[in-house]
N, C-alpha and C positions, 0 to 999 in steps of 0.2 A: 480096647485094642482097635486101631484103625482098620477099616476094611468094609466089604460089602458081603452080607450074609445071603443065605439061600432065598430069602424073601425079597431080595434086592433092596435091603435097608442099609443105608450108608452110616457107618459110625466114624465120626471125626471129632477129635478132642472131647471124647466122652458124650457127644451129642449125636442122637439118632435122627437121620433125615430120610424120610420115606420117598418112594418114587412120586414124582409130580410136585414135590415140596421145594420151597425156597428157604434159605436160611442165611443169617448173618451171624457168624461165630467170632468171638473175640479170642485171638491167640495171645494169652497173657505171657509176657516175657519177664519183665522186671519193673521196678519203680524208679521214678526220678529221685533226686536227692531230697525233694520236698515230700516224699512218700506218695506222691501222685501216681496212680497206676498208669502204665503205658500198655495199650492194647493194639494189636494188629488186626484190623477187620478182615475176615475171610468171607467172600461172597460165594454162596453155593446155589446153583440152580440145577434141578433134576427133572428129567422127562419121565413120563410114565412108561416109556419104552426103554428096555434095557439097552445098554451100549457102553462104549469106552468112557473112561474118566480122563478128562483133559485138565491139566493144572497150568494156569497162566499166571506168571509172576513178573513183577517189576520192582524196582527200587531195592534190589539187594545191595546196591551201592546207593547211599542216601542222597547223593547229589545228582543222580542220573534221572532228571525229571522227565525226559522224553519217554523212557520206559514206563514211568508211572502214567503219563498221558495216554499211551497206547492202551494200557489195561483199563484205564478210566473210560475211554471212549468205547471200548468193547462192552462195558457194563452199561453206560449211559444210553447206547443205541440198542440195547437188548440183544446184542449178538450172542451173549453168554447164556441165553435161554435156549437149551438144545432141543432139537427134534427127537433125539434119542440120547441115552447116556447122561452123563454128568459133566458140568463145567464148574471148576473151582477157580476163582480169580482172587489174587492177592496183589493189589496195586502197589503197596508199600511194604516190603518185607523188613527192611531196615528202617523202622520208624524212628529210631534214635538219630541216625544219620540224617534222615529227612527233616527232622525238627531242627537240627544244627546246620543244615545245608552242607554236610560233609560226607565224604565217601565212606569213612570208617565208623565203627562204633565209638562211644565215648572212651573206651579203653585203648583206642588207637589201633585196634585190630580190624583187618579186612574180613568181613563175614564170608566172602567168597574164597577165602583161603583157610577156613576153619571147619569145613565139612569133613566127615560126618559129625564132628563135634564131640563134646565130652559133657557128661552129666555134672561133673564137679569142676570144670575148667573155668576160664574167664567168661565174662558176659557173652561175648560173641560166639564162643564155643558152645555155651549152654543153649543159646538160641538155635544154633545149627543142629545141635543134638536133638532138641525137642522137635524141630521141623522135620528132621530125618526120620525120627521114630514115630511121630504122630500125624504127619500130613502126607509126606512123600509116598509111603507105602500104598496108598489108595490109587495113585495116578498110574495111568497107562502111557500117556503122552505128556511131555512137559515143554512148554514154550516160555522161554526166559528172555526178558527184554533189557538190553543194556545200551549205553552210549560210550563214546570215547571220553577220556578224562584229560584234565589239565589243558583245556582249550584245544584239544586235538579232536577234530571233527571226522567221524567215521562215515564213509559212504554206506548206505543201507546194505547190509550183508548178513548172510546166515553162516555161522561157523559150525562145522561138523568134522567128525573123524572120517577120513576118506575110505577107511576100510569097511564102513557100514553101508551096504547097498540100500537098505531100507531107508536110512537117514538121507542119503543122496536123493532118492525119489521124493521124500517128504520135503526136502529143501527146494527141489525144483517145483513142487506144487506150491510152496509158499511164494516163490517167484520174486524174491528180492533181486535187485540188479546183480549182486555178486554172491557167489558161494565160495567161501574161503575154507580150504582144508587146514585145520589147525589142530595141534596136539592138545590133548586134554590135560589141563593143569592139575597137579596133585592137590588134594584137599579142596577143590572147587565144587560148587553145586553141581555143575555138569558131570564131574567125575562121580559124585555120589549117585546121580541119576543113572549113569551107565552101569555102576557097580550093582544097582538094584534091578537092572534089566529094563529101565525105562527108556523109551525113545525121546530124545531131548534135542530141540533146536535152540541154539543160542543166537539171538538177533542182536546186532550192533548197528546203531545209527545215530548220527548227531553227536553232540558233545554235552559234557556236564553243565549243570546250571543253566540250561537252555531248552526251550521248547520249540521244535521245528515242525511246521504243519505238514510239509512234504514227507518227512521221515515218519511222522505219526500215521499219515495216510497209507504209506507202504506197509507199516506194521499191522494196522487194523485190517487192511485188505488181505494180507498174508494170513492172518488168523482165520478170516472167513474162508479162504481157499482151503486151508487145512481142515477146518470143520466140515466143509462141503465134501471134501474127499472121504472123510470118515462117516458121512451120512448124518452129520449132527447139525448142520445149518438149516434153519427153518426156511420154508419155501418163500416167505415174504422178503427174504434177502436175496439179492443177486450180486454176483461178483464176476468179473472177467476171468476167463480161464488163463492158466499159466502159459506164457509164451516161452517155452523152454529154450528156443534158439537165441533169445536175447539175453540170457543169463551168462555172465562171464565167470568161469571157473578159475579161481586163483589157487594154484598148487604151491607156489613159493613167492616170496616177496622180500623186499629189503627196505630199510630206512635210509633216507638221505638226511644228513645232519649239517647243521649250520657250521660253515668254516670260520665265520666271524660273529662276534656279538654285535647287536644293533637293532634297528627297526626293521621289521619284516613286512614286505609288500608282496602279496600274492598276485600272480598274473594268470592263473588258470583256475577253472572251477573243479570241484570235487567230482571224481568219476571219469575224468577226461583220460583218454589214451594219449600218452606222450611218446615222442620219439627221443632216442638217445641224443643228447646235445641240445635238446629243445630248451629255450629260455622260459623258466617257470616261476621265477620270483626274483626280488631284489632285496638285498640287505644294505641299509645305509646307516650312517651315524646321525645323531640329532643335529649336527652343525652344518650339514650340506657340503662336507668336504670328502666324504667317502661313499663309494657306490660299488657294490659287488653284485654281479649277475649270477644267479643260481641256475644251473643247467641240469637237466635230467641225466643221471648217470647210466640209464638203461631205458629200453623201450618197454612200456607196460602201462597199466591202468593205475591212476592215483586213487587209492582206497582210503587214505587218511591225510588230512592237511592240518598243520598246526595253525590255528587262527589267532594265536597270541600276537599282539602288535609289536612285542619286543622279544628277542631271543638272545640266549648266551651261546657262545662257541660250544659246539657239541650237541646242542639241543636237536631232537628229532623234529624235522619240519615236513617231510613228505614220507608216505608209506606207498611204495610203488611195486606192483606185481611184476614178476619176471616173465617176459614173453607177451 
């Protein structure tokens, strides 16, 4: 059974890890068609000093490389070696999707819509079940890293439930440029964390099948700020304090959709505040005979941009905050 006993010994996937120890545990999920075992490495670092357990995850969607990179850098730089407590890093949760460069599992299911899972369900559901039963119970705090999908680039943001004052404080400490109040999706990983009483921050930044240095930097520094707040960041690391006044709170937002199909030409950067009626993009045809100016339908911050070079009528092209 996963947990920490009275002697501060952590049991995870039937392996006991004492205070001060490091461990790499293989989370066995299933085999490939070739019967080759597929394992998800879990990196565990423990201090001799008791403290919280922080679970840091990336790659719940297999094509969201930026989240994987953030967790990788956290490990490579030694940020995951705590001054107190325990840090558990899982850079690639959905290794099947990662191998195939796809969002979903091979069965076509989205792992982030399968929690808490089922012991006898389809593959994605079984993985969610094992994760929920054998890994998640030991965590006190969960930091989960995602990107936008389908060429949609997310401005760096933390998504939380606005009713949780503790999460609001933690999101401010993380200090991403945007805090987005969003409802918790049924059967998502975030929902399972909340149901188990875990404090969870969902980070979104960048787009799928892409690695962005600036987004990765914001993610890694945010992790350091949260760890410093919890007294877990070692003294040989330094990170700037959160500048709360610079964070934009997004309570509501709306999508702007393409009125025409064609080639999409962006005229503004991600994160910009636009005014209603401002010229923000052009849609053209391939033949030089059609040109449509896209204008902002409201005043607000652009928190997502569709970076696809071509769009169809009705495609989401901008996500803009209200106000």
